[in-house]
VEXBATI-483998 format. One line per field, with one value per residue: residue in one letter; x, y, z of N, C-alpha, C, O in turn. Coordinates in Angstrom, 3 decimals. Atoms other than C-alpha are relative to their C-alpha. Layout:
domar <- c(A:...)
n_c1 <- c(X:...)
n_c2 <- c(Y:...)
n_c3 <- c(Z:...)
ca_c1 <- c(X:...)
ca_c2 <- c(Y:...)
ca_c3 <- c(Z:...)
c_c1 <- c(X:...)
c_c2 <- c(Y:...)
c_c3 <- c(Z:...)
o_c1 <- c(X:...)
o_c2 <- c(Y:...)
o_c3 <- c(Z:...)
***
This chain:
domar <- c(X:X:X:X:X:X:X:X:X:X:X:X:X:X:X:X:X:X:X:X:X:X:X:X:X:X:X:X:X:X:X:X:X:X:X:X:X:X:X:X:X:X:X:X:X:X:X:X:X:X:X:X:X:X:X:X:X:X:X:X:X:X:X:X:X:X:X:X:X:X:X:X:X:X:X:X:X:X:X:X:X:X:X:X:X:X:X:X:X:X:X:X:X:X:X:X:X:X)
n_c1 <- c(-0.212:1.159:-0.252:0.550:0.657:0.366:0.756:1.311:1.263:0.812:1.176:-0.354:0.524:-0.842:0.299:-0.598:-1.355:-0.105:0.162:-1.103:-1.168:0.386:-0.668:-1.402:-0.165:0.804:-0.039:0.302:0.669:-0.104:0.349:0.071:0.071:0.704:-0.345:0.647:1.059:1.124:0.275:-0.249:-1.186:-1.095:-0.719:-1.024:0.359:-1.101:0.413:-0.831:0.096:-0.405:-1.459:-0.806:0.160:1.279:-0.072:-0.924:0.675:1.038:-0.698:-0.551:1.071:0.953:-0.684:0.166:1.085:1.141:1.240:0.912:-0.450:-1.233:-1.225:-0.152:-1.396:0.131:-1.244:0.086:0.333:-0.981:0.611:0.605:-0.943:0.581:-0.151:0.224:1.288:0.096:-0.494:-1.567:-0.727:0.261:0.210:-1.213:-0.745:0.822:-0.284:-1.401:-0.373:0.357)
n_c2 <- c(-1.129:-0.887:-1.447:-0.756:-1.199:-0.846:-1.363:0.167:-0.521:0.818:0.335:0.883:1.286:0.890:-0.082:-1.155:0.159:0.872:-0.636:-0.824:0.887:0.860:-0.824:0.322:1.447:0.916:-0.074:1.355:-0.126:-1.325:0.120:-1.147:0.444:-0.757:-0.031:0.994:-0.407:-0.744:0.383:-1.234:0.207:-0.478:-1.082:0.558:1.130:0.748:0.384:0.944:-0.102:1.207:0.112:-1.011:-1.189:-0.872:-0.639:-1.084:-1.048:-0.635:-0.831:-1.163:-0.966:-0.384:-0.522:-1.379:-0.562:-0.482:0.832:-0.024:-1.073:0.287:0.441:1.427:0.761:1.336:0.770:1.457:0.349:0.696:1.108:-0.254:0.465:0.821:-0.849:0.641:-0.211:-1.307:0.280:0.305:0.066:-1.222:0.435:0.283:-1.326:-0.708:0.782:-0.140:-1.332:-0.205)
n_c3 <- c(-0.802:0.115:-0.165:-1.095:0.305:-1.147:-0.031:0.628:-0.455:-0.730:0.837:1.033:-0.061:0.766:1.373:0.447:0.035:1.104:1.463:0.241:0.324:1.261:1.183:0.168:0.263:-0.654:-1.408:-0.509:-1.291:-0.749:-1.420:-0.812:-1.582:-0.835:-1.443:-0.752:-0.896:0.630:1.372:0.888:0.787:-0.728:0.686:0.849:0.660:0.823:1.196:0.718:1.403:0.808:0.176:-0.615:0.866:-0.308:-1.291:0.136:0.739:-0.910:-1.139:0.586:0.313:-1.173:-1.280:-0.057:0.778:-0.930:0.277:-1.124:-0.851:-0.789:0.722:-0.159:-0.195:0.528:0.189:-0.206:-1.276:-0.732:-0.674:-1.535:-1.051:-1.019:-1.109:-1.370:-0.677:-0.798:-1.457:0.021:-1.377:-0.697:-1.327:-0.719:-0.247:-1.005:-1.176:-0.239:-0.568:-1.168)
ca_c1 <- c(8.443:5.959:5.803:5.235:2.841:2.879:1.077:-2.237:-5.558:-7.790:-10.344:-8.455:-9.832:-8.176:-9.843:-8.651:-5.179:-5.392:-6.523:-3.532:-0.947:-2.613:-1.267:2.124:1.427:-0.275:-1.366:-1.376:-2.479:-3.289:-3.215:-4.459:-3.672:-6.160:-5.750:-6.725:-8.682:-10.556:-10.590:-9.536:-6.997:-3.488:-2.348:-0.134:-0.430:1.350:1.062:2.272:2.982:3.533:7.188:10.078:10.092:6.495:7.250:10.288:8.146:5.371:7.969:9.683:6.409:4.488:7.095:6.344:3.311:0.234:-2.877:-5.925:-4.426:-1.262:2.255:2.695:5.893:6.347:9.394:10.298:8.800:11.306:10.757:8.783:11.066:10.454:10.046:9.390:6.565:5.404:7.059:10.355:12.682:11.097:9.839:13.115:14.615:11.900:12.736:16.462:16.194:14.810)
ca_c2 <- c(-10.014:-7.270:-3.539:-1.370:1.430:4.077:7.318:5.934:7.706:6.084:6.005:3.746:0.401:-2.720:-2.241:1.420:0.531:-2.405:-0.117:2.313:-0.429:-2.366:0.594:-0.768:-4.564:-7.633:-7.171:-10.620:-9.388:-6.268:-6.196:-3.383:-4.128:-2.941:-2.017:-5.065:-3.032:-0.529:-2.178:1.027:0.904:1.474:3.931:1.484:-1.537:-4.234:-4.926:-7.958:-7.542:-10.248:-9.562:-7.763:-5.346:-4.413:-3.855:-1.704:0.315:0.912:1.947:4.334:5.911:6.064:6.869:10.393:10.748:12.497:10.335:10.778:13.959:12.402:11.702:8.146:6.142:3.340:0.871:-2.788:-4.431:-5.688:-9.131:-9.214:-9.497:-12.039:-9.774:-12.454:-12.452:-9.362:-8.802:-10.419:-10.087:-6.955:-8.718:-9.896:-6.317:-5.110:-7.908:-7.429:-3.809:-4.354)
ca_c3 <- c(-14.929:-14.261:-14.150:-11.034:-11.503:-8.816:-7.876:-9.248:-8.832:-6.192:-8.958:-11.289:-12.289:-13.746:-17.035:-17.317:-16.452:-18.993:-21.729:-21.110:-21.204:-24.162:-26.438:-25.981:-26.390:-24.932:-21.305:-19.407:-16.046:-13.938:-10.161:-7.975:-4.263:-1.711:1.888:4.092:6.600:4.329:1.040:-0.597:-3.421:-2.205:-4.999:-6.885:-9.085:-11.250:-14.882:-16.712:-20.369:-23.182:-23.762:-22.324:-25.416:-24.746:-21.032:-21.933:-24.418:-21.771:-19.061:-21.333:-22.599:-19.378:-16.618:-15.608:-17.849:-16.452:-16.260:-14.168:-12.743:-11.437:-12.701:-13.074:-11.677:-13.840:-13.702:-13.513:-10.520:-7.875:-6.520:-3.217:-0.344:2.343:5.251:7.819:10.289:12.139:15.408:14.798:17.849:19.041:22.191:23.187:22.853:25.305:27.855:27.605:28.618:31.935)
c_c1 <- c(-1.179:0.529:-0.667:-0.533:-0.362:-0.667:-1.346:-1.009:-0.655:-1.272:0.330:-0.655:1.015:-0.136:0.607:1.419:0.395:0.095:1.310:1.228:-0.087:0.437:1.383:0.226:-1.076:0.043:-0.497:-0.907:0.158:-0.405:-0.058:-0.215:-1.035:0.357:-0.855:-1.196:-1.220:-0.445:0.250:1.293:1.197:0.857:1.173:-0.585:1.051:-0.709:0.915:-0.314:0.419:1.492:0.791:0.189:-1.218:0.138:1.005:-0.576:-0.985:0.728:0.510:-0.934:-0.693:0.672:0.005:-1.070:-1.084:-1.111:-0.816:0.403:1.188:1.085:0.356:1.549:-0.073:1.566:-0.162:-0.377:1.061:-0.700:-0.363:1.084:-0.597:0.410:-0.229:-1.363:0.086:0.512:1.400:0.458:-0.342:-0.370:1.069:0.844:-0.636:0.497:1.455:0.342:-0.335:0.551)
c_c2 <- c(0.939:1.424:0.488:1.219:0.693:1.302:0.002:0.798:-1.056:-0.385:-0.923:-1.258:-0.889:0.231:1.390:0.030:-1.049:0.769:0.978:-0.794:-0.841:0.867:-0.478:-1.574:-0.871:0.188:-1.277:0.202:1.374:-0.219:1.302:-0.389:0.925:-0.083:-1.125:0.521:0.811:-0.502:0.981:-0.339:0.677:1.052:-0.601:-1.290:-0.781:-0.283:-0.950:0.061:-1.403:-0.207:1.039:1.314:0.711:0.685:1.249:1.251:0.762:0.844:1.317:1.131:0.674:0.539:1.462:0.707:0.349:-0.876:-0.066:1.127:-0.127:-0.468:-1.200:-0.305:-1.280:-0.564:-1.520:-0.312:-0.716:-1.189:0.244:-0.531:-0.726:0.695:-0.692:0.147:1.380:-0.218:-0.273:-0.247:0.981:-0.424:-0.293:1.308:0.591:-0.769:0.204:1.382:0.211:-1.179)
c_c3 <- c(-0.125:0.204:1.167:-0.464:1.291:-0.137:-0.742:0.639:0.795:-0.808:-1.177:0.008:-0.839:-1.484:-0.624:-0.102:-1.130:-1.296:-0.303:-0.397:-1.239:-1.200:-0.305:-0.139:0.770:1.498:0.538:1.140:0.513:1.390:0.684:1.484:0.678:1.403:0.732:0.884:-0.671:-1.188:-1.014:-0.743:0.729:-0.654:-0.932:-0.501:-0.833:-1.248:-0.654:-1.407:-0.738:-0.003:0.665:-0.910:0.285:1.470:-0.074:-0.711:0.904:1.090:-0.665:-0.343:1.195:1.302:-0.143:-0.805:0.923:-0.562:1.223:0.979:0.826:-1.033:0.379:0.348:-0.539:-0.250:0.261:1.435:0.695:0.523:1.375:0.880:1.080:1.144:1.351:0.616:0.730:1.342:0.039:1.385:0.837:1.567:0.856:0.325:1.238:1.353:0.487:0.700:1.477:0.990)
o_c1 <- c(-1.962:1.677:-1.806:0.184:-1.259:-0.836:-1.784:-0.876:-0.494:-2.082:-0.556:-1.073:1.890:0.851:1.055:1.984:1.453:0.947:1.737:1.978:0.933:0.553:1.873:1.365:-2.039:1.137:-1.635:-1.982:1.130:-1.479:0.920:-1.302:-1.167:0.929:-2.077:-2.292:-2.400:-1.578:-0.134:2.204:1.039:1.802:1.983:-1.598:2.178:-1.924:2.112:-1.464:0.963:1.984:0.260:0.347:-1.176:-0.243:0.734:-0.257:-1.075:0.314:0.245:-0.669:-0.930:0.009:0.481:-1.154:-1.179:-1.275:-0.398:0.070:1.485:0.825:0.729:2.441:-0.730:2.389:-1.207:0.089:1.587:-1.899:0.309:1.650:-1.713:1.580:-0.226:-2.279:1.143:0.350:2.191:-0.159:0.235:0.107:1.045:1.519:0.094:0.809:1.744:1.355:0.030:0.294)
o_c2 <- c(0.817:1.687:0.088:1.925:0.284:1.790:1.018:1.053:-2.217:-1.219:-1.214:-1.632:-0.392:0.260:1.402:0.666:-0.848:0.622:1.139:-0.395:-1.273:0.307:-0.312:-2.030:-0.324:0.160:-1.624:-0.392:2.072:-0.767:2.047:-0.736:2.081:-1.087:-1.084:-0.041:0.623:-0.177:0.755:-0.954:1.657:1.585:0.137:-1.761:-0.315:-0.482:-0.687:-0.096:-2.306:-1.275:2.081:2.397:1.930:1.839:2.307:2.390:1.989:1.938:2.404:2.316:1.878:1.183:2.019:1.933:-0.181:-1.118:-0.485:1.028:0.692:-0.954:-1.413:0.347:-2.163:0.060:-2.026:0.397:-1.596:-1.140:0.991:-1.599:-0.358:0.647:-0.090:0.618:1.972:-1.274:0.454:-0.968:1.046:0.265:0.004:1.402:1.167:-0.098:0.233:1.582:1.248:-1.144)
o_c3 <- c(-1.067:0.560:1.408:-1.173:2.029:-1.254:-1.282:1.836:0.419:-0.403:-1.981:1.104:-1.547:-2.218:-1.771:-0.992:-1.727:-2.173:-1.446:-1.288:-1.776:-2.290:-1.422:-0.236:1.308:2.061:0.224:1.233:0.225:1.635:0.616:1.945:0.276:1.827:0.587:0.896:-0.374:-1.542:-2.161:-0.187:1.457:-0.074:-1.493:0.016:-1.001:-1.264:-0.763:-1.818:-0.101:0.359:1.049:-0.348:0.450:1.667:0.492:-0.370:0.869:1.473:-0.152:-0.142:1.288:2.115:-1.132:-0.869:2.030:-1.758:2.303:2.160:1.695:-2.134:1.533:-0.196:0.013:-0.919:0.669:2.327:0.013:0.796:2.086:0.646:1.448:1.522:2.425:-0.058:0.949:1.954:0.639:2.169:1.922:2.469:2.051:1.349:2.045:2.337:1.683:1.370:2.030:2.194)
***
């Protein structure tokens, strides 16, 4: 499982986020998603820790903590939902109105 980290500064790096979470255990992986069009960080990330106990300790210590001028939002990441393809049935709705 991984940890969701929200309200991150746009100046954050994988190394700096790794260093903060390493205080609570082994960090397996850090991901900082970027915007497809601009390449800019999206303001959130994911951290995978070595054990559930390490994840819980990091969440408890860092949720609401101020870091890089922002109050972090830290909790267990929810599984990614399958949102399907873009567009869906919207085209059908348009045709059915006329």
